[in-house]
C-alpha positions as CSV (number, residue, x, y, z in Angstrom):
1,M,1.0,-22.4,-30.6
2,F,-0.5,-19.2,-29.2
3,K,-2.0,-16.0,-30.7
4,A,-4.1,-13.6,-29.3
5,V,-5.2,-10.0,-30.8
6,F,-5.9,-7.3,-28.1
7,R,-8.1,-4.4,-29.2
8,D,-6.1,-1.3,-28.2
9,A,-2.6,-1.2,-28.2
10,R,-1.9,1.9,-26.2
11,L,-4.1,0.1,-23.3
12,W,-1.7,-2.8,-23.6
13,Y,1.3,-0.8,-23.1
14,R,-0.1,0.5,-19.9
15,I,-0.7,-2.9,-18.7
16,I,2.9,-3.9,-19.4
17,N,4.2,-0.8,-18.1
18,A,2.4,-1.6,-15.0
19,L,3.9,-5.0,-14.8
20,S,7.4,-3.9,-15.7
21,S,7.5,-1.4,-12.8
22,L,7.7,-4.2,-10.3
23,I,9.7,-6.8,-12.3
24,D,12.1,-6.9,-14.9
25,E,11.4,-10.3,-16.4
26,G,8.8,-13.2,-15.6
27,T,7.1,-16.2,-17.0
28,I,3.6,-16.1,-18.4
29,K,1.3,-19.0,-18.2
30,I,-0.8,-19.6,-21.2
31,N,-3.8,-21.9,-21.8
32,E,-7.1,-22.1,-23.2
33,E,-8.6,-19.9,-20.5
34,G,-6.2,-17.1,-20.8
35,L,-3.0,-15.5,-19.6
36,R,-1.5,-15.8,-16.0
37,L,1.4,-14.2,-14.3
38,R,2.4,-14.5,-10.7
39,A,5.9,-13.2,-9.6
40,M,7.9,-11.7,-6.5
41,D,9.8,-8.6,-6.8
42,P,13.7,-9.2,-6.4
43,S,13.6,-8.0,-2.7
44,K,10.6,-10.6,-2.0
45,I,8.6,-7.4,-0.4
46,A,6.0,-7.5,-3.0
47,M,4.1,-9.9,-5.3
48,I,2.2,-9.3,-8.6
49,D,-0.7,-11.4,-9.7
50,F,-1.7,-10.7,-13.3
51,E,-4.6,-12.4,-15.0
52,M,-6.1,-11.9,-18.5
53,P,-9.0,-14.1,-19.5
54,R,-9.5,-15.3,-23.1
55,D,-12.8,-13.0,-23.3
56,A,-10.7,-9.8,-22.9
57,F,-9.2,-10.6,-26.6
58,D,-10.9,-10.0,-29.7
59,E,-9.1,-13.0,-31.0
60,Y,-7.7,-16.0,-29.0
61,E,-6.1,-19.2,-30.0
62,S,-4.0,-21.6,-27.4
63,D,-2.8,-25.1,-28.5
64,G,-2.6,-26.6,-25.1
65,E,-0.5,-25.0,-22.1
66,L,2.4,-22.9,-22.9
67,T,5.0,-21.2,-20.4
68,I,7.1,-18.5,-21.8
69,G,9.8,-16.2,-20.4
70,V,9.5,-12.7,-21.2
71,N,11.8,-9.5,-20.5
72,F,9.2,-6.8,-19.7
73,D,11.6,-4.2,-20.3
74,E,12.0,-4.9,-23.7
75,L,8.5,-5.8,-24.5
76,K,7.6,-2.4,-23.1
77,K,9.6,-0.6,-25.4
78,I,7.9,-2.2,-28.3
79,V,4.3,-2.0,-27.4
80,K,5.0,1.7,-26.3
81,R,5.1,2.4,-30.3
82,G,1.5,1.4,-30.6
83,S,-1.4,3.7,-30.3
84,A,-5.3,3.5,-29.1
85,K,-6.3,3.3,-32.8
86,E,-4.1,0.0,-33.3
87,K,-4.6,-3.6,-32.2
88,V,-1.7,-5.7,-31.0
89,Q,-1.2,-9.1,-32.0
90,L,0.7,-11.5,-29.7
91,E,1.9,-14.9,-31.1
92,V,4.4,-17.6,-30.2
93,P,4.5,-19.6,-33.3
94,S,4.5,-23.5,-33.0
95,G,8.0,-24.6,-32.1
96,S,9.4,-21.2,-32.1
97,A,11.6,-19.8,-29.4
98,R,10.5,-16.0,-30.3
99,F,7.7,-13.7,-29.2
100,K,6.2,-11.9,-32.0
101,I,4.3,-8.7,-31.6
102,T,2.2,-7.1,-34.5
103,L,0.8,-3.6,-34.5
104,K,-2.1,-3.4,-36.6
105,G,-3.3,-0.1,-37.8
106,K,-2.9,1.9,-41.0
107,A,0.6,0.1,-41.3
108,T,1.2,-3.4,-40.0
109,R,4.5,-3.6,-38.0
110,S,6.1,-6.8,-36.6
111,F,8.5,-7.3,-34.0
112,S,10.1,-10.5,-32.8
113,V,12.1,-10.8,-29.6
114,P,13.6,-13.9,-28.1
115,L,12.1,-15.9,-25.1
116,I,14.4,-16.1,-22.2
117,D,15.0,-18.8,-19.6
118,V,13.5,-17.7,-16.2
119,E,13.4,-19.8,-13.3
120,Y,10.0,-20.7,-12.5
121,E,8.4,-21.1,-9.2
122,E,4.7,-21.9,-9.0
123,L,3.5,-19.4,-6.1
124,P,0.6,-19.9,-4.2
125,T,-2.2,-17.2,-3.9
126,P,-1.7,-15.6,-0.5
127,S,-4.6,-16.8,1.9
128,L,-5.3,-13.6,3.8
129,T,-8.4,-12.5,5.6
130,Y,-8.9,-8.5,5.6
131,N,-10.9,-6.3,7.8
132,V,-11.0,-3.4,5.4
133,K,-12.1,-3.3,1.8
134,A,-12.3,-0.1,0.0
135,T,-12.7,0.7,-3.9
136,V,-11.5,4.2,-4.7
137,M,-10.8,6.3,-7.6
138,A,-7.4,5.2,-8.8
139,D,-6.3,8.7,-10.0
140,I,-7.4,10.2,-6.6
141,L,-5.2,7.6,-4.7
142,E,-2.4,8.5,-6.8
143,D,-2.8,12.1,-6.0
144,A,-2.8,11.2,-2.2
145,L,0.2,9.0,-2.7
146,K,2.0,12.1,-4.4
147,D,1.1,14.3,-1.7
148,V,2.6,11.9,0.9
149,E,5.6,11.6,-1.2
150,L,6.4,15.3,-0.6
151,V,7.3,14.5,3.2
152,S,7.8,10.7,3.6
153,D,8.9,7.5,2.3
154,Y,6.2,5.4,3.6
155,V,2.6,5.9,3.8
156,R,-0.1,5.1,6.5
157,F,-3.6,3.8,5.7
158,E,-6.1,4.3,8.3
159,A,-9.8,2.8,8.0
160,R,-12.6,4.7,9.8
161,S,-16.4,3.7,9.4
162,N,-16.9,6.3,6.6
163,A,-13.5,7.0,5.2
164,I,-10.0,6.0,4.1
165,I,-7.4,8.2,5.7
166,V,-4.0,8.6,3.7
167,K,-1.3,9.9,5.7
168,G,2.5,10.8,5.8
169,Q,4.7,12.3,8.3
170,S,8.4,13.0,8.9
171,D,10.9,15.6,9.9
172,K,9.6,17.5,6.8
173,G,5.9,17.8,8.1
174,E,3.1,16.1,7.8
175,V,0.3,15.4,5.1
176,E,-3.3,13.7,5.4
177,A,-5.9,13.1,2.7
178,S,-9.3,11.9,3.6
179,L,-11.2,9.6,0.8
180,T,-15.0,9.8,1.4
181,S,-18.0,8.9,-0.8
182,E,-19.2,12.3,-0.2
183,T,-16.3,13.7,-2.5
184,G,-16.7,10.9,-4.9
185,A,-13.2,9.3,-4.1
186,L,-14.5,6.5,-2.2
187,L,-17.0,4.1,-4.1
188,E,-17.1,1.3,-1.9
189,L,-16.2,0.6,1.7
190,D,-16.7,-2.3,4.1
191,V,-14.7,-2.0,7.6
192,K,-15.2,-5.0,9.9
193,E,-12.6,-3.5,12.4
194,E,-11.2,-0.1,12.2
195,S,-7.3,-0.9,10.8
196,V,-4.0,1.0,10.7
197,A,-1.2,-0.2,8.5
198,S,2.1,1.5,7.0
199,Y,3.6,0.5,3.7
200,S,6.7,1.5,1.5
201,L,5.9,4.4,-0.8
202,E,8.6,3.6,-3.3
203,Y,6.7,0.4,-4.1
204,L,3.3,1.8,-4.1
205,M,4.3,4.7,-6.5
206,D,5.5,1.8,-8.8
207,M,2.0,0.0,-8.2
208,I,-0.1,2.9,-8.7
209,K,1.1,3.0,-12.4
210,A,-1.6,0.6,-13.0
211,N,-4.1,3.5,-12.7
212,K,-3.2,4.2,-16.3
213,A,-5.0,1.1,-17.2
214,A,-7.8,1.1,-14.6
215,E,-10.0,3.9,-13.3
216,V,-10.6,2.4,-9.9
217,A,-8.6,0.4,-7.3
218,T,-9.5,-1.9,-4.4
219,L,-7.5,-1.7,-1.2
220,E,-7.8,-4.4,1.3
221,F,-5.8,-4.5,4.5
222,S,-5.7,-5.1,8.4
223,T,-3.3,-3.5,11.0
224,A,0.0,-4.9,10.4
225,M,-1.0,-7.0,7.6
226,P,0.1,-6.9,3.9
227,L,-1.8,-4.9,1.6
228,S,-3.7,-5.9,-1.3
229,L,-4.2,-3.7,-4.3
230,T,-6.1,-4.7,-7.2
231,F,-6.9,-3.0,-10.5
232,P,-9.7,-4.2,-12.7
233,I,-8.7,-3.8,-16.5
234,P,-11.6,-2.6,-18.7
235,G,-12.8,-5.5,-21.0
236,G,-11.7,-8.0,-18.4
237,G,-8.5,-9.1,-16.3
238,T,-6.9,-7.8,-13.4
239,I,-3.6,-6.5,-12.0
240,K,-3.2,-7.3,-8.4
241,Y,-0.5,-6.7,-6.0
242,F,0.7,-7.7,-2.6
243,L,2.9,-5.7,-0.2
244,A,4.4,-6.4,2.9
245,P,3.6,-4.0,5.9
246,R,6.2,-1.4,7.4
247,L,6.8,-2.5,10.6
248,E,6.2,0.3,12.9
249,E,9.2,1.6,15.3
């Protein structure tokens, strides 16, 4: 048995929307400590690592450990019906093969969807050491990526001692955005070694959807290494992505 109540149905929709941008379905592990989802996208280029501790919920009950398969596209359609003034209750009744979602506001609306069979693979947390760690305003990072999207299908991150440079170039032209602490875009920066790495913009545009659930984002990278992109969720929990680098030609 599992039941949890989250205070803001609109925020929960934004979380689910961020997850569904990378995977259509996945397996959520539930225990007394909270929820966990770790999955690769179908192409194996990116990985998502989502964690929501029990303290992030207004109410939380879990009878032992439970693993459930969820279709995130279908779940997204349901939680989209909720508003910020409503709470959302998530429930898997004891012995049930259905996932119950209840929106609690001026009216109480309940939905029930079947759990699905998803091939489960216990993925290890990537063990990576980075030369660059930068915390930026998530909406400003999104704007920089949208600028790059005008000219290129990949983005190049450059870490300097006092700035993160976001660049794109192609036959269409060149774009460069400088994120610094002076402008308020860059909140923290730790550069052990100046680094340069390029990544698929298509994947990053999906990942940046998590900025609707988080105000800041933390980038970690090194030259020609996978990118780690983390969004802390208000009230507790994180959405973290890993993305393989684009090999320079």
